[in-house]
C-alpha positions as CSV (number, residue, x, y, z in Angstrom):
1,M,-13.5,-10.2,41.1
2,S,-12.9,-7.2,38.6
3,G,-14.6,-4.7,37.8
4,Y,-15.0,-5.8,34.0
5,Q,-16.4,-9.1,35.6
6,Q,-19.0,-7.5,37.7
7,T,-20.2,-6.0,34.9
8,K,-20.5,-8.4,32.6
9,A,-22.8,-10.7,36.0
10,I,-24.5,-8.0,36.5
11,L,-25.7,-7.7,33.0
12,E,-26.4,-11.5,32.8
13,S,-27.5,-11.0,36.0
14,L,-30.7,-8.2,34.4
15,K,-31.0,-11.2,31.7
16,L,-28.8,-8.4,28.9
17,K,-27.4,-11.6,27.6
18,G,-27.1,-9.3,24.4
19,A,-25.5,-7.1,26.2
20,A,-23.1,-8.7,28.1
21,R,-21.8,-11.0,25.6
22,K,-20.7,-7.9,23.1
23,L,-18.9,-5.9,25.7
24,D,-15.5,-6.2,25.0
25,T,-16.6,-4.6,21.6
26,L,-18.4,-2.5,23.1
27,L,-15.6,-1.4,25.3
28,E,-13.1,-1.5,22.8
29,R,-15.2,1.3,20.9
30,A,-16.4,3.3,23.7
31,E,-12.5,3.6,24.1
32,S,-12.4,4.7,20.3
33,E,-14.5,7.3,20.0
34,S,-13.6,7.8,23.7
35,L,-17.5,7.9,24.7
36,S,-19.0,10.1,27.0
37,F,-20.7,7.1,29.4
38,S,-24.8,9.1,28.2
39,G,-22.9,7.3,24.4
40,F,-21.2,4.1,26.4
41,L,-24.8,4.0,28.0
42,H,-27.0,4.2,24.9
43,Q,-24.6,1.7,22.7
44,T,-24.7,-1.1,24.9
45,M,-29.0,-0.7,25.0
46,E,-28.8,-0.9,21.1
47,A,-26.7,-3.8,21.8
48,E,-29.0,-5.5,23.6
49,L,-32.6,-5.1,21.8
50,Q,-30.8,-6.0,18.3
51,D,-29.6,-8.4,19.8
52,R,-33.5,-9.4,20.9
53,S,-34.2,-8.3,18.2
54,E,-32.5,-11.4,16.4
55,R,-33.1,-13.9,19.1
56,R,-37.3,-12.8,18.4
57,L,-36.2,-13.9,14.7
58,K,-34.5,-16.8,14.9
59,R,-37.9,-18.0,17.2
60,N,-40.4,-16.6,15.0
61,L,-38.9,-18.1,12.4
62,T,-38.2,-21.3,13.9
63,A,-42.6,-21.4,14.6
64,A,-43.2,-20.6,11.6
65,H,-42.2,-24.3,10.2
66,L,-42.1,-22.8,7.0
67,P,-41.9,-25.9,4.7
68,I,-39.2,-23.9,2.2
69,E,-37.2,-20.4,1.7
70,K,-39.3,-18.1,-0.9
71,R,-38.2,-15.3,-2.3
72,L,-40.7,-12.7,-3.9
73,D,-37.7,-11.2,-5.9
74,D,-37.7,-15.3,-7.7
75,F,-41.1,-15.2,-9.1
76,Q,-41.2,-15.0,-11.9
77,F,-44.2,-13.0,-12.6
78,D,-44.4,-12.4,-16.8
79,R,-45.0,-16.4,-16.0
80,V,-48.9,-15.8,-14.5
81,V,-52.0,-13.1,-15.1
82,G,-53.6,-12.0,-12.0
83,I,-51.4,-11.2,-9.9
84,S,-48.4,-8.1,-10.5
85,R,-45.3,-7.2,-9.3
86,N,-46.8,-4.0,-8.4
87,E,-49.2,-5.3,-6.6
88,V,-46.9,-7.5,-3.9
89,V,-45.3,-4.7,-3.1
90,N,-47.9,-2.6,-2.3
91,L,-49.2,-5.8,0.4
92,L,-45.6,-5.3,1.9
93,D,-46.4,-2.4,4.0
94,F,-48.3,-4.5,6.1
95,R,-51.8,-2.6,6.4
96,W,-53.6,-6.0,6.1
97,I,-52.2,-7.5,8.5
98,D,-52.6,-4.5,10.9
99,M,-56.4,-4.5,9.8
100,H,-56.8,-8.4,9.8
101,E,-57.2,-8.7,6.9
102,N,-57.4,-12.1,4.9
103,I,-55.6,-12.7,1.1
104,V,-56.5,-15.1,-0.9
105,F,-54.0,-17.3,-3.9
106,L,-56.8,-19.2,-6.5
107,G,-55.4,-20.8,-9.5
108,P,-54.0,-24.4,-11.3
109,P,-51.9,-25.9,-9.7
110,G,-47.8,-24.8,-10.5
111,L,-48.1,-21.1,-10.9
112,G,-45.8,-20.2,-7.9
113,K,-49.5,-19.5,-5.0
114,T,-47.8,-21.3,-2.1
115,H,-44.3,-19.4,-3.5
116,L,-46.2,-16.3,-2.8
117,A,-47.6,-17.1,0.2
118,I,-44.5,-17.6,1.8
119,A,-42.2,-15.3,0.7
120,L,-44.9,-12.4,1.7
121,A,-44.6,-14.4,5.2
122,L,-40.4,-14.1,4.9
123,K,-41.4,-10.5,4.7
124,A,-43.4,-10.2,7.6
125,L,-41.8,-12.3,9.9
126,H,-38.9,-9.7,9.2
127,A,-41.1,-6.8,10.0
128,G,-42.2,-7.9,13.9
129,Y,-44.7,-10.3,12.6
130,T,-45.7,-13.5,13.6
131,V,-46.6,-16.7,10.6
132,C,-48.2,-19.6,11.2
133,F,-48.0,-21.8,8.3
134,E,-49.8,-25.1,7.9
135,R,-50.9,-27.4,4.7
136,M,-54.5,-28.0,4.7
137,S,-54.6,-32.0,5.4
138,N,-51.7,-30.7,8.5
139,L,-54.2,-28.7,9.9
140,V,-57.3,-30.4,10.1
141,K,-54.9,-33.1,11.9
142,L,-54.0,-30.1,14.0
143,L,-58.1,-29.1,14.7
144,K,-58.8,-33.5,15.1
145,T,-56.2,-34.2,17.7
146,A,-56.0,-31.1,19.4
147,E,-57.9,-32.0,22.9
148,I,-55.5,-35.3,23.4
149,H,-52.3,-34.8,21.7
150,R,-50.2,-32.1,23.9
151,S,-48.7,-31.0,20.8
152,S,-51.2,-30.3,18.6
153,T,-52.3,-28.7,21.6
154,F,-49.6,-26.3,21.9
155,R,-49.9,-25.5,18.2
156,M,-52.9,-24.5,18.1
157,N,-52.4,-22.3,20.5
158,R,-50.0,-20.6,18.4
159,I,-52.3,-20.8,15.3
160,L,-54.3,-18.7,17.9
161,K,-52.3,-15.9,18.7
162,S,-50.0,-15.7,15.8
163,H,-50.4,-12.4,13.2
164,I,-50.9,-14.6,10.1
165,L,-51.9,-18.4,9.4
166,I,-52.0,-19.7,6.2
167,I,-53.5,-22.0,5.1
168,D,-51.3,-24.1,2.1
169,E,-53.5,-26.2,-0.3
170,I,-57.1,-26.4,0.9
171,G,-59.1,-28.6,-2.2
172,Y,-56.4,-30.8,-3.1
173,T,-57.8,-33.4,0.1
174,P,-60.9,-34.4,0.7
175,I,-61.9,-33.7,4.0
176,D,-65.3,-35.4,5.7
177,R,-68.3,-33.2,7.5
178,R,-67.2,-32.6,11.0
179,E,-63.7,-32.2,9.5
180,A,-65.3,-29.0,7.5
181,N,-67.0,-28.0,10.6
182,M,-63.9,-27.8,12.9
183,F,-62.3,-25.3,10.2
184,F,-65.5,-23.8,10.1
185,N,-64.6,-22.8,14.5
186,L,-61.7,-21.9,13.1
187,V,-62.0,-19.6,9.9
188,S,-64.6,-18.0,12.9
189,E,-62.2,-18.0,15.2
190,L,-59.8,-16.1,14.2
191,Y,-62.1,-13.4,11.8
192,E,-61.4,-10.2,12.1
193,R,-58.3,-11.1,14.6
194,T,-55.6,-13.1,12.3
195,S,-55.1,-12.3,9.0
196,I,-55.5,-15.7,6.4
197,I,-53.3,-16.1,3.5
198,L,-55.3,-19.4,1.6
199,T,-54.4,-20.9,-1.8
200,S,-56.1,-23.4,-2.9
201,N,-56.6,-24.6,-6.9
202,K,-60.6,-25.2,-6.2
203,G,-62.8,-21.2,-6.8
204,F,-65.0,-20.5,-4.8
205,D,-68.1,-22.0,-6.0
206,E,-66.9,-25.3,-6.0
207,W,-66.1,-25.1,-1.6
208,A,-70.2,-26.1,-1.1
209,E,-69.3,-29.6,-3.0
210,M,-65.4,-30.0,-1.4
211,M,-67.3,-28.7,2.4
212,G,-70.3,-30.9,2.4
213,D,-72.5,-28.9,3.9
214,E,-73.7,-25.5,1.9
215,I,-75.0,-23.3,4.4
216,M,-71.6,-23.5,6.4
217,T,-70.0,-22.9,3.6
218,T,-71.7,-20.6,2.7
219,A,-71.0,-18.7,6.4
220,M,-67.5,-19.5,6.5
221,L,-66.7,-17.9,3.4
222,D,-68.8,-14.9,4.9
223,R,-66.5,-14.8,6.7
224,L,-63.0,-15.5,5.3
225,L,-63.9,-12.7,2.3
226,H,-65.6,-10.2,4.5
227,H,-61.8,-8.2,5.0
228,V,-60.4,-10.1,1.5
229,R,-57.5,-9.6,-1.6
230,I,-58.9,-11.8,-4.2
231,F,-56.0,-12.7,-6.5
232,S,-56.8,-15.7,-9.4
233,L,-53.9,-16.8,-11.0
234,D,-53.6,-18.5,-14.6
235,G,-51.0,-19.4,-16.8
236,D,-48.9,-22.8,-17.8
237,S,-47.8,-24.3,-14.4
238,Y,-43.9,-23.4,-13.8
239,R,-43.2,-27.1,-13.2
240,V,-44.9,-28.8,-15.9
241,S,-42.5,-25.7,-18.4
242,Q,-39.5,-26.2,-16.4
243,S,-39.4,-29.6,-17.0
244,R,-40.5,-28.7,-20.7
245,E,-37.2,-26.5,-21.1
246,G,-34.8,-29.1,-19.9
247,K,-35.9,-31.9,-22.0
248,E,-35.6,-29.2,-24.4
249,E,-31.7,-28.5,-23.3
250,V,-30.9,-32.3,-23.9
251,V,-29.0,-32.9,-26.8
252,P,-29.0,-36.2,-28.0
253,G,-25.3,-38.1,-27.6
């Protein structure tokens, strides 16, 4: 076995897969740049760290279960009141995650609440944080089946270990009192441990009716809103406006 083959085998046995894959390139660069042994070792370790970072990001993107890719640059802030580009940019220092603060986007359908939540999540993922996205309807199913379905148990464990949980579309589908109580228990468990991003078409004054228990809802909101940044959006539905603009562009034949 040649020295090259031995080196590659050692890297692989040490689980330095990125360095092993890039060994040819690293050796060529070392020769062309006349690198010292320490310089070559430094570049080898850098290549391994970069490879691990890329693989970790790929795993975290898959585990996030984001339904679609949305970018902040594509959000039309001029269509919506209640939030500005600067306010969102200020969130990109991610101190709110480190401080376990929550973010709430309220407002009627079609204003881009989910868009903003996903766009923030993507930025956080690229910054090294972990995210789980769940629509409220699916989160309730997970809570109800976590003790009997292995896949639900795995997902709930992932949620509990993540830096951010996005709960989308609270209030769009009804939940019964038992489901509301399970949701309350989850919020309590995540309190001051995990940042929650919520989107809802319901104002907080409507949550007690939605949850079916005023005392429990008050306790839940107390936890959710203790450390929170709230954005109440208003404006014309983006989807309705887009449909209307599309119709206006149609020229009768």
